[in-house]
BALOBA-1460 file (C-alpha; in Angstrom, 3 decimals):
// residues 275
<rec num="1" residu="m" x="-0.219" y="0.270" z="-0.129"/>
<rec num="2" residu="l" x="2.949" y="2.002" z="0.736"/>
<rec num="3" residu="d" x="4.229" y="1.666" z="-3.028"/>
<rec num="4" residu="l" x="1.107" y="2.460" z="-4.432"/>
<rec num="5" residu="f" x="1.135" y="5.785" z="-2.068"/>
<rec num="6" residu="q" x="4.416" y="6.583" z="-3.575"/>
<rec num="7" residu="m" x="3.857" y="5.768" z="-6.842"/>
<rec num="8" residu="l" x="0.561" y="8.053" z="-6.834"/>
<rec num="9" residu="k" x="2.611" y="10.756" z="-5.307"/>
<rec num="10" residu="s" x="5.661" y="10.927" z="-8.237"/>
<rec num="11" residu="y" x="2.377" y="11.246" z="-10.709"/>
<rec num="12" residu="k" x="2.126" y="14.613" z="-9.339"/>
<rec num="13" residu="a" x="5.622" y="15.468" z="-9.487"/>
<rec num="14" residu="v" x="5.634" y="17.239" z="-12.603"/>
<rec num="15" residu="n" x="5.693" y="20.851" z="-13.885"/>
<rec num="16" residu="h" x="1.653" y="21.711" z="-13.414"/>
<rec num="17" residu="r" x="-0.649" y="24.321" z="-12.088"/>
<rec num="18" residu="i" x="-3.877" y="23.749" z="-10.651"/>
<rec num="19" residu="e" x="-6.506" y="26.461" z="-11.384"/>
<rec num="20" residu="p" x="-10.247" y="26.541" z="-10.301"/>
<rec num="21" residu="m" x="-12.515" y="25.703" z="-12.872"/>
<rec num="22" residu="p" x="-14.142" y="28.721" z="-13.956"/>
<rec num="23" residu="k" x="-17.827" y="29.341" z="-13.243"/>
<rec num="24" residu="s" x="-18.598" y="30.097" z="-17.130"/>
<rec num="25" residu="r" x="-18.217" y="26.360" z="-17.943"/>
<rec num="26" residu="r" x="-21.095" y="25.399" z="-15.933"/>
<rec num="27" residu="l" x="-23.549" y="27.299" z="-18.938"/>
<rec num="28" residu="v" x="-21.517" y="25.700" z="-21.787"/>
<rec num="29" residu="a" x="-21.847" y="22.140" z="-19.768"/>
<rec num="30" residu="g" x="-25.572" y="22.604" z="-19.599"/>
<rec num="31" residu="i" x="-26.202" y="23.168" z="-23.079"/>
<rec num="32" residu="a" x="-23.962" y="20.067" z="-23.730"/>
<rec num="33" residu="e" x="-25.923" y="18.034" z="-21.399"/>
<rec num="34" residu="a" x="-29.264" y="19.442" z="-22.962"/>
<rec num="35" residu="g" x="-27.848" y="18.369" z="-26.463"/>
<rec num="36" residu="r" x="-27.359" y="14.776" z="-25.421"/>
<rec num="37" residu="n" x="-30.350" y="14.228" z="-24.675"/>
<rec num="38" residu="k" x="-31.751" y="15.062" z="-28.493"/>
<rec num="39" residu="n" x="-31.393" y="12.490" z="-30.914"/>
<rec num="40" residu="i" x="-29.295" y="14.501" z="-33.465"/>
<rec num="41" residu="i" x="-28.584" y="13.169" z="-37.000"/>
<rec num="42" residu="q" x="-26.249" y="15.311" z="-39.214"/>
<rec num="43" residu="a" x="-25.549" y="16.343" z="-42.504"/>
<rec num="44" residu="l" x="-22.313" y="17.387" z="-43.795"/>
<rec num="45" residu="i" x="-22.307" y="19.575" z="-46.798"/>
<rec num="46" residu="e" x="-20.249" y="21.582" z="-49.022"/>
<rec num="47" residu="a" x="-21.616" y="24.824" z="-50.809"/>
<rec num="48" residu="d" x="-20.021" y="26.857" z="-53.804"/>
<rec num="49" residu="i" x="-19.766" y="30.225" z="-52.137"/>
<rec num="50" residu="t" x="-17.650" y="31.933" z="-55.177"/>
<rec num="51" residu="e" x="-20.250" y="34.224" z="-56.145"/>
<rec num="52" residu="f" x="-20.473" y="35.438" z="-52.456"/>
<rec num="53" residu="m" x="-16.862" y="36.048" z="-51.918"/>
<rec num="54" residu="a" x="-16.149" y="37.931" z="-55.535"/>
<rec num="55" residu="w" x="-19.329" y="40.172" z="-54.656"/>
<rec num="56" residu="r" x="-17.756" y="40.880" z="-51.404"/>
<rec num="57" residu="a" x="-14.369" y="41.554" z="-52.603"/>
<rec num="58" residu="r" x="-16.029" y="44.293" z="-55.234"/>
<rec num="59" residu="a" x="-17.986" y="45.591" z="-52.203"/>
<rec num="60" residu="a" x="-14.683" y="46.009" z="-50.238"/>
<rec num="61" residu="e" x="-13.130" y="47.635" z="-53.118"/>
<rec num="62" residu="r" x="-15.886" y="50.424" z="-53.686"/>
<rec num="63" residu="g" x="-16.130" y="50.958" z="-49.922"/>
<rec num="64" residu="g" x="-19.335" y="49.637" z="-49.661"/>
<rec num="65" residu="q" x="-20.830" y="47.518" z="-46.932"/>
<rec num="66" residu="k" x="-19.375" y="44.011" z="-46.524"/>
<rec num="67" residu="y" x="-21.476" y="41.150" z="-45.227"/>
<rec num="68" residu="s" x="-20.078" y="38.183" z="-42.675"/>
<rec num="69" residu="t" x="-19.858" y="34.845" z="-44.305"/>
<rec num="70" residu="t" x="-22.328" y="33.888" z="-41.242"/>
<rec num="71" residu="a" x="-24.826" y="36.792" z="-41.790"/>
<rec num="72" residu="y" x="-25.221" y="35.673" z="-45.489"/>
<rec num="73" residu="v" x="-25.136" y="31.557" z="-44.766"/>
<rec num="74" residu="s" x="-27.982" y="32.358" z="-41.893"/>
<rec num="75" residu="s" x="-29.710" y="34.635" z="-44.198"/>
<rec num="76" residu="c" x="-30.063" y="31.678" z="-46.742"/>
<rec num="77" residu="l" x="-30.919" y="29.314" z="-44.284"/>
<rec num="78" residu="a" x="-33.832" y="31.614" z="-42.450"/>
<rec num="79" residu="k" x="-35.511" y="31.943" z="-45.687"/>
<rec num="80" residu="l" x="-35.888" y="28.674" z="-46.500"/>
<rec num="81" residu="v" x="-37.088" y="27.435" z="-42.992"/>
<rec num="82" residu="g" x="-39.461" y="30.516" z="-43.232"/>
<rec num="83" residu="e" x="-40.879" y="28.585" z="-46.292"/>
<rec num="84" residu="q" x="-40.898" y="25.147" z="-44.419"/>
<rec num="85" residu="p" x="-41.228" y="26.178" z="-40.586"/>
<rec num="86" residu="e" x="-41.745" y="22.740" z="-39.677"/>
<rec num="87" residu="l" x="-37.725" y="22.279" z="-39.892"/>
<rec num="88" residu="q" x="-37.971" y="24.141" z="-36.656"/>
<rec num="89" residu="a" x="-40.755" y="22.765" z="-34.615"/>
<rec num="90" residu="y" x="-40.422" y="21.318" z="-31.060"/>
<rec num="91" residu="k" x="-42.225" y="18.572" z="-29.238"/>
<rec num="92" residu="s" x="-45.105" y="20.016" z="-26.903"/>
<rec num="93" residu="t" x="-44.507" y="19.554" z="-22.939"/>
<rec num="94" residu="f" x="-45.882" y="15.825" z="-22.822"/>
<rec num="95" residu="g" x="-45.106" y="15.062" z="-26.859"/>
<rec num="96" residu="s" x="-48.410" y="14.693" z="-27.948"/>
<rec num="97" residu="h" x="-47.967" y="17.681" z="-30.663"/>
<rec num="98" residu="l" x="-45.557" y="19.812" z="-32.442"/>
<rec num="99" residu="i" x="-45.217" y="23.342" z="-31.624"/>
<rec num="100" residu="i" x="-44.261" y="25.383" z="-35.232"/>
<rec num="101" residu="f" x="-43.268" y="28.251" z="-34.844"/>
<rec num="102" residu="e" x="-43.560" y="30.716" z="-37.828"/>
<rec num="103" residu="d" x="-40.960" y="33.522" z="-37.305"/>
<rec num="104" residu="v" x="-37.180" y="31.961" z="-37.635"/>
<rec num="105" residu="d" x="-35.323" y="33.400" z="-34.657"/>
<rec num="106" residu="i" x="-31.439" y="32.645" z="-34.703"/>
<rec num="107" residu="v" x="-29.618" y="32.317" z="-31.977"/>
<rec num="108" residu="f" x="-25.577" y="32.776" z="-32.347"/>
<rec num="109" residu="t" x="-23.050" y="31.663" z="-30.577"/>
<rec num="110" residu="v" x="-19.721" y="34.486" z="-30.101"/>
<rec num="111" residu="e" x="-16.708" y="34.526" z="-28.122"/>
<rec num="112" residu="r" x="-16.535" y="37.586" z="-26.142"/>
<rec num="113" residu="m" x="-13.557" y="39.161" z="-23.750"/>
<rec num="114" residu="i" x="-15.702" y="39.406" z="-20.090"/>
<rec num="115" residu="e" x="-14.453" y="40.266" z="-16.914"/>
<rec num="116" residu="g" x="-10.978" y="39.737" z="-18.650"/>
<rec num="117" residu="k" x="-11.824" y="36.308" z="-20.148"/>
<rec num="118" residu="l" x="-13.100" y="34.918" z="-23.137"/>
<rec num="119" residu="m" x="-16.514" y="33.579" z="-22.768"/>
<rec num="120" residu="p" x="-18.693" y="31.991" z="-25.368"/>
<rec num="121" residu="m" x="-22.149" y="34.428" z="-25.230"/>
<rec num="122" residu="t" x="-25.320" y="33.806" z="-27.055"/>
<rec num="123" residu="y" x="-27.340" y="36.420" z="-29.090"/>
<rec num="124" residu="t" x="-30.624" y="35.896" z="-30.421"/>
<rec num="125" residu="v" x="-31.803" y="37.741" z="-33.629"/>
<rec num="126" residu="r" x="-35.458" y="37.657" z="-33.979"/>
<rec num="127" residu="n" x="-37.642" y="36.919" z="-37.290"/>
<rec num="128" residu="c" x="-34.627" y="36.429" z="-39.741"/>
<rec num="129" residu="n" x="-36.797" y="35.206" z="-42.235"/>
<rec num="130" residu="n" x="-38.051" y="38.705" z="-42.615"/>
<rec num="131" residu="k" x="-34.798" y="40.367" z="-42.615"/>
<rec num="132" residu="s" x="-32.178" y="41.494" z="-45.468"/>
<rec num="133" residu="v" x="-28.649" y="40.037" z="-45.380"/>
<rec num="134" residu="g" x="-28.306" y="43.649" z="-44.437"/>
<rec num="135" residu="e" x="-30.321" y="43.745" z="-41.849"/>
<rec num="136" residu="l" x="-29.068" y="40.647" z="-40.225"/>
<rec num="137" residu="d" x="-25.561" y="41.811" z="-40.647"/>
<rec num="138" residu="e" x="-26.090" y="44.795" z="-38.840"/>
<rec num="139" residu="a" x="-27.927" y="42.928" z="-36.229"/>
<rec num="140" residu="l" x="-25.590" y="40.477" z="-35.626"/>
<rec num="141" residu="k" x="-22.557" y="43.196" z="-35.395"/>
<rec num="142" residu="g" x="-24.654" y="45.211" z="-33.017"/>
<rec num="143" residu="k" x="-25.013" y="42.013" z="-31.067"/>
<rec num="144" residu="k" x="-21.127" y="41.518" z="-31.110"/>
<rec num="145" residu="t" x="-20.192" y="44.886" z="-29.628"/>
<rec num="146" residu="e" x="-23.185" y="45.685" z="-27.454"/>
<rec num="147" residu="q" x="-22.573" y="45.977" z="-23.427"/>
<rec num="148" residu="i" x="-23.014" y="42.610" z="-21.806"/>
<rec num="149" residu="e" x="-22.325" y="43.330" z="-18.151"/>
<rec num="150" residu="g" x="-25.488" y="45.182" z="-16.468"/>
<rec num="151" residu="t" x="-28.095" y="43.472" z="-19.076"/>
<rec num="152" residu="k" x="-30.739" y="41.192" z="-18.304"/>
<rec num="153" residu="r" x="-29.107" y="38.462" z="-20.372"/>
<rec num="154" residu="w" x="-25.904" y="38.861" z="-18.177"/>
<rec num="155" residu="a" x="-28.025" y="38.493" z="-14.999"/>
<rec num="156" residu="i" x="-29.449" y="35.320" z="-16.024"/>
<rec num="157" residu="a" x="-26.082" y="34.103" z="-17.100"/>
<rec num="158" residu="t" x="-24.564" y="35.054" z="-13.728"/>
<rec num="159" residu="w" x="-27.681" y="33.432" z="-11.740"/>
<rec num="160" residu="m" x="-27.218" y="30.423" z="-13.782"/>
<rec num="161" residu="m" x="-23.295" y="30.368" z="-13.106"/>
<rec num="162" residu="n" x="-23.753" y="30.359" z="-9.264"/>
<rec num="163" residu="k" x="-26.362" y="27.724" z="-8.947"/>
<rec num="164" residu="p" x="-25.680" y="24.421" z="-8.104"/>
<rec num="165" residu="w" x="-25.974" y="21.765" z="-10.656"/>
<rec num="166" residu="l" x="-29.766" y="20.551" z="-9.241"/>
<rec num="167" residu="i" x="-31.173" y="23.618" z="-10.197"/>
<rec num="168" residu="r" x="-29.315" y="23.944" z="-13.233"/>
<rec num="169" residu="r" x="-30.351" y="20.877" z="-14.444"/>
<rec num="170" residu="f" x="-33.902" y="21.926" z="-13.244"/>
<rec num="171" residu="f" x="-33.709" y="25.109" z="-15.399"/>
<rec num="172" residu="w" x="-32.792" y="22.994" z="-18.748"/>
<rec num="173" residu="f" x="-35.504" y="20.630" z="-17.936"/>
<rec num="174" residu="l" x="-38.022" y="23.280" z="-17.988"/>
<rec num="175" residu="l" x="-36.648" y="24.664" z="-21.375"/>
<rec num="176" residu="l" x="-36.307" y="21.441" z="-23.155"/>
<rec num="177" residu="h" x="-40.112" y="20.736" z="-22.230"/>
<rec num="178" residu="n" x="-41.747" y="24.045" z="-22.956"/>
<rec num="179" residu="p" x="-41.048" y="25.274" z="-26.377"/>
<rec num="180" residu="y" x="-42.535" y="28.459" z="-25.428"/>
<rec num="181" residu="l" x="-39.562" y="29.230" z="-22.955"/>
<rec num="182" residu="m" x="-37.072" y="27.747" z="-25.334"/>
<rec num="183" residu="r" x="-37.800" y="29.999" z="-27.694"/>
<rec num="184" residu="s" x="-38.141" y="33.152" z="-25.684"/>
<rec num="185" residu="y" x="-34.786" y="32.242" z="-24.048"/>
<rec num="186" residu="t" x="-32.881" y="31.180" z="-27.010"/>
<rec num="187" residu="g" x="-34.541" y="30.942" z="-30.099"/>
<rec num="188" residu="t" x="-35.616" y="28.566" z="-32.993"/>
<rec num="189" residu="v" x="-32.568" y="27.810" z="-34.924"/>
<rec num="190" residu="a" x="-29.011" y="27.897" z="-33.817"/>
<rec num="191" residu="v" x="-26.315" y="28.861" z="-35.839"/>
<rec num="192" residu="t" x="-22.455" y="28.459" z="-34.632"/>
<rec num="193" residu="s" x="-19.431" y="29.282" z="-36.961"/>
<rec num="194" residu="i" x="-15.561" y="28.426" z="-36.725"/>
<rec num="195" residu="t" x="-15.264" y="30.453" z="-39.778"/>
<rec num="196" residu="p" x="-13.206" y="33.654" z="-38.578"/>
<rec num="197" residu="m" x="-11.248" y="31.197" z="-36.262"/>
<rec num="198" residu="v" x="-9.557" y="28.965" z="-38.647"/>
<rec num="199" residu="h" x="-6.681" y="29.717" z="-41.104"/>
<rec num="200" residu="k" x="-7.260" y="30.076" z="-44.740"/>
<rec num="201" residu="g" x="-7.745" y="27.227" z="-46.533"/>
<rec num="202" residu="f" x="-8.957" y="25.076" z="-43.729"/>
<rec num="203" residu="f" x="-11.213" y="22.840" z="-44.965"/>
<rec num="204" residu="g" x="-13.499" y="21.205" z="-42.354"/>
<rec num="205" residu="g" x="-16.921" y="21.463" z="-40.301"/>
<rec num="206" residu="g" x="-18.115" y="20.872" z="-36.725"/>
<rec num="207" residu="f" x="-20.585" y="18.804" z="-34.966"/>
<rec num="208" residu="p" x="-21.671" y="20.771" z="-31.920"/>
<rec num="209" residu="l" x="-23.809" y="19.387" z="-28.971"/>
<rec num="210" residu="s" x="-26.955" y="21.629" z="-29.664"/>
<rec num="211" residu="p" x="-30.287" y="21.491" z="-27.529"/>
<rec num="212" residu="m" x="-32.311" y="22.953" z="-30.867"/>
<rec num="213" residu="t" x="-34.160" y="21.337" z="-33.424"/>
<rec num="214" residu="l" x="-32.394" y="22.699" z="-35.927"/>
<rec num="215" residu="t" x="-28.664" y="23.606" z="-35.820"/>
<rec num="216" residu="l" x="-26.300" y="25.164" z="-38.584"/>
<rec num="217" residu="t" x="-22.457" y="24.931" z="-38.070"/>
<rec num="218" residu="v" x="-20.496" y="27.290" z="-40.707"/>
<rec num="219" residu="g" x="-17.033" y="25.535" z="-41.188"/>
<rec num="220" residu="g" x="-14.381" y="26.840" z="-43.266"/>
<rec num="221" residu="i" x="-13.604" y="27.947" z="-46.810"/>
<rec num="222" residu="s" x="-11.392" y="26.576" z="-49.025"/>
<rec num="223" residu="q" x="-10.417" y="26.344" z="-52.884"/>
<rec num="224" residu="k" x="-11.636" y="23.317" z="-54.742"/>
<rec num="225" residu="a" x="-11.186" y="22.144" z="-58.272"/>
<rec num="226" residu="v" x="-14.860" y="21.693" z="-59.643"/>
<rec num="227" residu="r" x="-15.882" y="20.421" z="-63.169"/>
<rec num="228" residu="v" x="-18.124" y="22.788" z="-64.944"/>
<rec num="229" residu="k" x="-18.838" y="22.423" z="-68.715"/>
<rec num="230" residu="n" x="-15.945" y="19.738" z="-69.214"/>
<rec num="231" residu="e" x="-13.400" y="22.080" z="-67.499"/>
<rec num="232" residu="w" x="-11.794" y="21.817" z="-64.210"/>
<rec num="233" residu="v" x="-12.174" y="25.388" z="-62.530"/>
<rec num="234" residu="q" x="-11.111" y="26.937" z="-59.053"/>
<rec num="235" residu="r" x="-14.009" y="27.238" z="-56.509"/>
<rec num="236" residu="d" x="-14.472" y="28.566" z="-53.189"/>
<rec num="237" residu="v" x="-16.391" y="25.894" z="-51.318"/>
<rec num="238" residu="i" x="-17.345" y="26.286" z="-47.811"/>
<rec num="239" residu="v" x="-18.182" y="23.419" z="-45.672"/>
<rec num="240" residu="l" x="-21.730" y="22.974" z="-43.558"/>
<rec num="241" residu="t" x="-22.992" y="21.010" z="-40.788"/>
<rec num="242" residu="l" x="-26.735" y="20.785" z="-40.267"/>
<rec num="243" residu="g" x="-28.282" y="18.886" z="-37.137"/>
<rec num="244" residu="v" x="-31.708" y="18.301" z="-36.623"/>
<rec num="245" residu="d" x="-33.722" y="16.472" z="-33.859"/>
<rec num="246" residu="h" x="-34.620" y="13.074" z="-35.574"/>
<rec num="247" residu="d" x="-37.765" y="13.029" z="-33.062"/>
<rec num="248" residu="v" x="-39.043" y="15.732" z="-35.016"/>
<rec num="249" residu="v" x="-37.707" y="15.973" z="-38.522"/>
<rec num="250" residu="d" x="-36.704" y="12.949" z="-40.518"/>
<rec num="251" residu="g" x="-33.637" y="12.125" z="-42.799"/>
<rec num="252" residu="a" x="-35.591" y="13.072" z="-46.356"/>
<rec num="253" residu="p" x="-36.519" y="16.563" z="-45.222"/>
<rec num="254" residu="l" x="-33.070" y="17.225" z="-43.802"/>
<rec num="255" residu="a" x="-31.493" y="15.883" z="-47.266"/>
<rec num="256" residu="r" x="-33.913" y="18.292" z="-48.998"/>
<rec num="257" residu="l" x="-32.867" y="21.099" z="-47.038"/>
<rec num="258" residu="s" x="-29.088" y="20.266" z="-47.596"/>
<rec num="259" residu="k" x="-29.806" y="20.833" z="-51.330"/>
<rec num="260" residu="k" x="-31.618" y="23.907" z="-51.014"/>
<rec num="261" residu="l" x="-29.433" y="25.665" z="-48.922"/>
<rec num="262" residu="s" x="-26.345" y="24.527" z="-50.950"/>
<rec num="263" residu="r" x="-28.197" y="25.946" z="-54.192"/>
<rec num="264" residu="a" x="-29.014" y="29.053" z="-52.092"/>
<rec num="265" residu="i" x="-25.915" y="29.915" z="-50.852"/>
<rec num="266" residu="a" x="-24.251" y="29.439" z="-54.689"/>
<rec num="267" residu="n" x="-26.712" y="32.030" z="-55.865"/>
<rec num="268" residu="p" x="-26.192" y="35.550" z="-53.532"/>
<rec num="269" residu="k" x="-27.635" y="37.622" z="-56.432"/>
<rec num="270" residu="a" x="-31.125" y="36.212" z="-55.471"/>
<rec num="271" residu="i" x="-30.575" y="36.677" z="-51.502"/>
<rec num="272" residu="i" x="-28.665" y="39.950" z="-51.516"/>
<rec num="273" residu="g" x="-30.244" y="41.113" z="-55.120"/>
<rec num="274" residu="y" x="-27.450" y="42.944" z="-56.433"/>
<rec num="275" residu="e" x="-26.878" y="43.857" z="-60.159"/>
């Protein structure tokens, strides 16, 4: 027994440090735990985003407004979901009905510096299906720069971070079993993006744990050789992951949404309306 104690003690005899677990991780853990309770199926797709990137480059040269990739892709998704709101339906409290919201309220996850530490914060933009790309981009930029401390959102987040595990779990239980609370506190669709945090040419996506019925992950953009009219050309291709709650949405509607989203992204003129 003494030898075992000495052996265990020796494992700690390395260069290391011990820090308290940030309370903000409790929020992330709660979201992940809620996501594990969903029967999520994923679709990994590629979309040709060449025309949008070219338009954005021209807009930058003219000194015009340059929309973010996340805002553009989210706008494409919001319009498609607005046409088929069943894709963002939620089960009623007892699971006997589906609650189908007509407005597409997107909750975005953005990393912010708060109290000297980087923290993931969520921001909800309402009625995205009836907003233009410019309006969605402006709303998202405003959310990224708005003051956090002292707001109602921060008060709720702080309350959650300081409560014991059992209370936090009960809070998530209420959200997951009440679609109206879920929409009020979060939204109807989730969008997360890793594009700003990856190096140029990174060609990959992500599979997040999400408690939402529909979640879009915006991945990296890279150049890819594509055959067009018997010729190989270089195109900018973005990786996207669509995840849906299989209890509510089947694979066939997910496949159709993936195809429509890919086509919509490839045709920015129809979404942005430029000449």
